[in-house]
C-alpha positions as CSV (number, residue, x, y, z in Angstrom):
1,X,-4.3,-48.4,0.8
2,X,-1.8,-51.2,0.2
3,X,-3.2,-54.7,0.0
4,X,-1.1,-56.4,2.7
5,X,-0.5,-53.6,5.2
6,X,2.3,-51.0,5.0
7,X,2.1,-47.4,4.1
8,X,-0.4,-46.0,1.6
9,X,0.9,-44.8,-1.8
10,X,1.1,-41.2,-2.9
11,X,-1.4,-40.2,-5.6
12,X,1.4,-38.5,-7.6
13,X,4.7,-40.3,-7.2
14,X,3.2,-43.7,-6.1
15,X,5.8,-44.1,-3.3
16,X,5.0,-44.9,0.3
17,X,3.5,-42.1,2.4
18,X,4.3,-42.2,6.1
19,X,2.2,-40.5,8.7
20,X,4.6,-37.6,9.3
21,X,4.5,-36.6,5.6
22,X,0.9,-37.5,4.8
23,X,-1.5,-35.0,3.4
24,X,-5.2,-35.8,2.5
25,X,-6.8,-33.9,-0.3
26,X,-9.2,-34.6,-3.2
27,X,-10.1,-38.0,-1.5
28,X,-6.5,-39.2,-1.9
29,X,-3.3,-39.3,0.1
30,X,-0.2,-37.3,-1.0
31,X,3.3,-36.4,0.2
32,X,3.2,-32.7,1.3
33,X,5.8,-31.9,-1.4
34,X,3.9,-33.8,-4.1
35,X,0.6,-31.9,-3.7
36,X,1.3,-29.4,-6.5
37,X,-0.6,-27.6,-9.2
38,X,-0.5,-29.9,-12.3
39,X,0.2,-26.9,-14.6
40,X,2.5,-24.5,-12.7
41,X,4.0,-26.8,-10.1
42,X,3.1,-24.5,-7.2
43,X,2.8,-26.3,-3.9
44,X,-0.9,-26.3,-2.9
45,X,-2.7,-25.9,0.4
46,X,-5.5,-28.4,1.0
47,X,-8.9,-26.8,0.6
48,X,-7.5,-24.1,-1.6
49,X,-7.1,-26.2,-4.7
50,X,-9.3,-26.9,-7.7
51,X,-9.7,-30.3,-9.4
52,X,-10.1,-31.3,-13.0
53,X,-9.9,-34.9,-14.3
54,X,-8.7,-36.1,-10.8
55,X,-5.7,-33.7,-11.0
56,X,-5.1,-30.7,-8.6
57,X,-4.7,-27.2,-9.9
58,X,-4.2,-23.8,-8.2
59,X,-7.2,-21.5,-8.6
60,X,-5.3,-19.3,-11.1
61,X,-4.3,-22.2,-13.5
62,X,-7.8,-23.8,-13.2
63,X,-9.4,-20.5,-14.1
64,X,-7.1,-20.0,-17.1
65,X,-7.5,-23.5,-18.5
66,X,-11.0,-24.7,-17.4
67,X,-12.9,-21.6,-16.2
68,X,-15.2,-19.4,-18.2
69,X,-13.7,-17.6,-21.2
70,X,-14.2,-14.0,-22.1
71,X,-15.3,-10.8,-20.4
72,X,-18.1,-11.2,-17.9
73,X,-17.6,-14.9,-17.6
74,X,-16.8,-14.8,-13.9
75,X,-13.1,-15.0,-14.2
76,X,-10.7,-12.2,-13.2
77,X,-8.5,-10.5,-15.8
78,X,-5.6,-12.7,-14.8
79,X,-7.6,-15.8,-15.7
80,X,-8.9,-14.8,-19.1
81,X,-7.7,-17.0,-21.9
82,X,-7.3,-16.1,-25.6
83,X,-6.2,-18.4,-28.3
84,X,-5.8,-15.8,-31.1
85,X,-3.7,-12.7,-31.3
86,X,-5.2,-9.5,-32.6
87,X,-2.7,-7.2,-34.2
88,X,-5.3,-4.9,-35.8
89,X,-5.1,-1.2,-34.9
90,X,-8.0,-0.2,-32.8
91,X,-9.9,3.0,-33.5
92,X,-9.6,3.8,-29.7
93,X,-5.8,3.3,-29.6
94,X,-3.7,6.4,-28.8
95,X,-1.3,6.7,-31.8
96,X,0.1,10.1,-30.5
97,X,3.6,9.7,-29.1
98,X,4.1,12.0,-26.2
99,X,7.0,14.5,-26.3
100,X,7.1,15.6,-22.7
101,X,7.8,13.3,-19.7
102,X,6.2,14.1,-16.3
103,X,8.9,14.2,-13.6
104,X,7.7,14.2,-10.0
105,X,10.3,16.0,-7.8
106,X,10.6,16.1,-4.1
107,X,10.0,12.4,-3.5
108,X,11.6,10.8,-0.4
109,X,14.7,8.7,-1.0
110,X,15.8,5.8,1.1
111,X,19.0,6.5,3.2
112,X,20.4,3.0,2.5
113,X,19.6,2.3,-1.2
114,X,18.7,5.7,-2.6
115,X,15.5,4.6,-4.3
116,X,12.1,6.4,-3.9
117,X,10.2,5.5,-0.7
118,X,6.4,5.5,-0.9
119,X,4.2,6.1,2.1
120,X,3.2,2.4,2.6
121,X,6.8,1.3,2.9
122,X,8.3,4.4,4.7
123,X,10.1,4.2,8.0
124,X,11.7,7.1,9.8
125,X,14.6,6.0,12.0
126,X,16.9,8.5,13.7
127,X,15.5,11.3,11.5
128,X,16.4,9.4,8.3
129,X,13.9,7.8,5.8
130,X,14.2,4.1,5.0
131,X,12.3,1.3,3.2
132,X,11.3,-1.3,5.9
133,X,13.8,-3.9,4.6
134,X,16.6,-1.4,4.3
135,X,16.9,-0.8,8.1
136,X,20.0,-3.0,8.4
137,X,22.9,-3.0,10.8
138,X,26.1,-1.8,9.2
139,X,28.1,-4.4,11.1
140,X,26.2,-7.7,10.6
141,X,23.5,-6.7,7.9
142,X,20.7,-7.9,10.2
143,X,17.3,-6.3,9.4
144,X,16.1,-4.5,12.5
145,X,13.0,-3.0,14.0
146,X,13.1,0.8,14.4
147,X,13.3,0.5,18.3
148,X,16.4,-1.7,18.1
149,X,18.6,0.8,16.2
150,X,21.6,2.6,17.6
151,X,23.6,5.2,15.7
152,X,27.4,5.9,15.4
153,X,28.8,8.5,13.0
154,X,25.6,8.6,10.8
155,X,25.5,4.8,10.5
156,X,23.0,2.4,12.1
157,X,23.9,-0.6,14.2
158,X,22.2,-3.3,16.1
159,X,22.7,-3.4,19.9
160,X,25.3,-6.2,19.7
161,X,27.5,-4.7,17.0
162,X,27.3,-1.2,18.6
163,X,28.4,-2.6,22.0
164,X,31.1,-4.7,20.4
165,X,32.6,-1.9,18.3
166,X,31.9,1.3,20.3
167,X,30.8,0.2,23.8
168,X,32.9,0.2,27.0
169,X,35.8,-2.1,27.5
170,X,36.9,-3.8,30.7
171,X,35.5,-6.3,33.3
172,X,32.1,-7.5,32.4
173,X,32.3,-6.2,28.8
174,X,33.7,-9.2,27.1
175,X,37.4,-8.7,27.9
176,X,39.3,-10.5,30.6
177,X,40.3,-8.9,33.9
178,X,43.9,-9.0,32.8
179,X,43.4,-6.1,30.4
180,X,41.9,-3.5,32.7
181,X,42.9,0.2,32.8
182,X,46.7,-0.4,32.6
183,X,46.4,-2.0,29.2
184,X,49.0,-4.6,30.3
185,X,48.5,-8.2,31.1
186,X,48.7,-9.3,34.7
187,X,51.3,-11.9,33.9
188,X,53.7,-9.3,32.3
189,X,56.6,-7.9,34.4
190,X,58.1,-4.5,33.6
């Protein structure tokens, strides 16, 4: 806290921290954008950080640098650290190079991008198979939910683009009353 009033200072950048941008963690005050992992610079969430030498770390970086080393030390495979590189050939290493490749046929392909669609990401819209993010309006490229899709000539559109491009024309449909069924403006004289 400042000596003669004013805003407290950020633990990282040492600039004033005002109430709207204040974050309290590790018994210190931080700007929300300054509370980052000391190693990887990832923005941290209070309560989900680790501390070493009064510096904040994400759980992953803390495990890599200060956690237990080796197999069975309590760290996950992503957190194990090694300082030496072993280039020796293991007696368990497969040295046989395969000659045949396994090709799986009959996999579903996305209607939009043409890539393989797996069960967890599969959406069937208008009897076509899509990845969830590939269900996009042809007119405005907006990603849509399956119930919001309309079709015209084998392409999908959102309700707004479909109405604008293929919907009815006339009064109440976005065109003035001057262009009704005659196709002429009211002010024109023949």
